[in-house]
C-alpha positions as CSV (number, residue, x, y, z in Angstrom):
1,M,62.4,-11.9,-9.3
2,V,59.2,-12.2,-11.4
3,R,59.4,-10.6,-14.8
4,V,56.4,-8.5,-15.7
5,K,55.5,-7.3,-19.2
6,L,53.0,-4.4,-19.6
7,F,51.1,-3.8,-22.7
8,A,49.1,-0.9,-24.4
9,N,47.8,1.7,-22.0
10,F,49.4,-0.1,-18.9
11,R,52.8,0.3,-20.6
12,E,52.0,4.0,-21.4
13,A,51.0,4.7,-17.8
14,A,54.1,3.1,-16.3
15,G,56.5,4.4,-18.9
16,V,58.1,1.0,-19.1
17,K,57.4,-2.2,-21.1
18,E,59.0,-4.6,-18.7
19,V,60.0,-4.7,-15.0
20,E,61.1,-7.2,-12.4
21,V,59.4,-7.4,-9.0
22,E,59.7,-9.5,-5.9
23,A,56.3,-11.1,-5.4
24,G,54.7,-14.4,-4.4
25,T,51.3,-14.0,-5.9
26,V,49.7,-12.2,-8.8
27,G,48.0,-9.8,-6.3
28,E,51.4,-8.9,-4.9
29,V,52.6,-8.2,-8.4
30,L,49.8,-5.7,-9.0
31,Q,50.4,-4.1,-5.5
32,E,54.1,-3.6,-6.3
33,L,53.3,-2.2,-9.8
34,V,50.9,0.3,-8.2
35,R,53.4,1.2,-5.6
36,R,56.1,1.9,-8.3
37,F,53.8,3.4,-10.9
38,P,50.8,5.1,-9.1
39,K,49.1,5.9,-12.4
40,L,48.4,2.2,-12.8
41,E,46.0,2.1,-9.8
42,S,43.1,3.7,-11.6
43,L,43.6,1.5,-14.6
44,F,43.8,-1.7,-12.6
45,Y,41.2,-1.1,-9.9
46,E,37.7,0.4,-9.5
47,E,36.4,0.8,-6.0
48,G,39.1,-1.6,-4.7
49,R,38.2,-4.4,-7.1
50,L,40.3,-5.4,-10.1
51,R,38.6,-4.1,-13.3
52,D,37.0,-6.7,-15.5
53,Y,39.1,-5.7,-18.5
54,V,42.5,-6.4,-16.9
55,N,43.9,-9.6,-18.4
56,I,46.7,-11.4,-16.6
57,M,48.7,-14.3,-18.0
58,V,51.4,-16.3,-16.1
59,N,53.7,-18.2,-18.4
60,G,51.0,-18.0,-21.1
61,R,48.2,-19.2,-18.8
62,N,45.2,-17.0,-18.2
63,V,44.9,-16.4,-14.4
64,R,43.0,-13.1,-14.5
65,G,40.5,-14.0,-11.8
66,D,43.0,-15.5,-9.3
67,L,45.0,-12.8,-7.5
68,N,46.2,-15.5,-5.1
69,Y,47.8,-17.4,-7.9
70,P,51.3,-18.4,-6.7
71,L,54.4,-17.3,-8.5
72,S,58.0,-18.4,-8.5
73,H,61.0,-16.3,-9.3
74,T,61.2,-17.8,-12.8
75,D,57.7,-16.8,-13.8
76,E,56.7,-14.3,-16.4
77,V,53.5,-12.2,-15.9
78,A,51.9,-10.4,-18.8
79,I,49.2,-7.7,-18.1
80,F,47.2,-6.3,-20.9
81,P,43.8,-4.8,-21.7
82,P,41.3,-6.7,-24.0
83,V,42.5,-7.4,-27.5
84,S,40.1,-6.3,-30.2
85,G,40.3,-6.5,-33.9
86,G,38.2,-6.1,-36.9
């Protein structure tokens, strides 16, 4: 199982901070999350495309643009909105 950590508004919409899913790619992780937590769909996607502000890390590596990025059962995926500060 792939461990997925959700942050900020994604965590609030899902009501959980961490979940395990069965997935072979980053895209499959997102699909499973939307299946389990329908409120995430409008936060992740706009007109069927991943929103620009969705950041995805696999084991600390930014893979945001690659929904076909392959995963193994030991991977950790972190999904979060842009980080801003002042």
